[in-house]
C-alpha positions in Angstrom: 30.8 -7.5 -15.7 33.0 -8.5 -12.7 32.4 -11.8 -11.0 33.6 -13.1 -7.6 34.3 -16.8 -8.0 34.8 -19.1 -5.0 35.7 -22.7 -5.9 36.5 -25.8 -3.8 38.8 -28.2 -5.5 39.0 -32.0 -4.9 42.8 -32.3 -5.1 42.7 -35.9 -4.0 40.7 -36.8 -7.1 43.5 -35.5 -9.3 45.6 -38.6 -8.4 48.6 -39.3 -10.6 47.5 -36.6 -13.1 47.9 -33.8 -10.5 51.1 -32.3 -11.9 49.8 -32.4 -15.5 46.4 -30.9 -14.7 47.8 -28.2 -12.5 50.4 -27.3 -15.1 47.7 -27.0 -17.7 45.5 -25.0 -15.3 48.2 -22.5 -14.6 48.9 -22.1 -18.3 45.2 -21.5 -19.0 45.0 -19.0 -16.1 48.0 -17.1 -17.5 46.2 -16.8 -20.8 43.1 -15.5 -19.0 45.2 -12.9 -17.2 46.8 -11.8 -20.5 43.3 -11.4 -22.0 42.2 -9.3 -19.1 39.6 -11.8 -17.9 41.3 -13.1 -14.7 41.8 -9.9 -12.7 42.8 -11.4 -9.3 43.2 -14.8 -7.7 44.0 -16.0 -4.2 44.5 -19.4 -2.7 42.4 -20.3 0.2 44.3 -20.6 3.5 42.8 -24.0 4.1 44.3 -25.2 0.8 41.0 -26.4 -0.6 40.5 -24.0 -3.5 40.7 -20.5 -4.8 38.9 -17.1 -4.8 39.1 -15.2 -8.0 37.7 -12.0 -9.7 37.1 -12.3 -13.4 35.8 -9.8 -15.9 33.5 -11.5 -18.5 31.0 -10.1 -21.0 28.1 -12.2 -19.8 27.0 -15.0 -17.5 27.1 -17.4 -20.4 30.7 -16.4 -21.3 31.8 -16.9 -17.7 30.1 -20.3 -17.5 31.8 -21.4 -20.8 35.2 -20.3 -19.5 34.8 -22.1 -16.2 33.7 -25.4 -18.0 36.8 -25.2 -20.3 39.3 -25.1 -17.4 41.5 -28.2 -17.1 40.6 -28.3 -13.3 36.8 -28.1 -14.0 36.0 -31.8 -13.6 37.6 -31.7 -10.1 35.7 -28.7 -8.8 33.6 -29.8 -5.7 31.7 -26.6 -5.6 31.6 -23.3 -7.5 30.0 -20.2 -6.1 29.7 -17.2 -8.4 28.6 -13.7 -7.4 28.1 -10.9 -9.9 29.6 -7.6 -8.7 28.5 -4.0 -9.2 30.3 -0.8 -8.4 30.1 0.6 -4.9 29.5 4.4 -4.7 32.4 4.8 -2.2 34.8 2.8 -4.4 34.3 4.0 -8.0 35.6 1.4 -10.4 36.2 -1.0 -7.5 39.7 0.5 -7.1 41.7 -0.5 -4.1 42.8 2.3 -1.9 46.5 2.5 -1.7 49.0 4.6 0.2 50.4 7.4 -1.9 53.1 9.9 -1.3 53.7 8.5 2.1 50.2 9.2 3.3 48.2 6.4 4.8 44.6 5.7 3.9 42.1 7.4 6.3 
């Protein structure tokens, strides 16, 4: 199942460990991308967190993965929304320009 994950991170609380924690977080995220779990991720423009889309087998699996993240103790808030397919966007595919034609 796909999940929309919206987290706020308390970067100030990272203190002197910031570089180490972020390095470990990026390494872990790369592993999740490789495994096909982390599908997409964006930084928030306000610099306070990230928005992500993950593909997990269950709510329990998602919860376990989130708790295992190196940044987990520094998350101020976590909002998770399960996603289902929209009939106009089968498979949740993004519409892209093809063969020089623009999306209608």
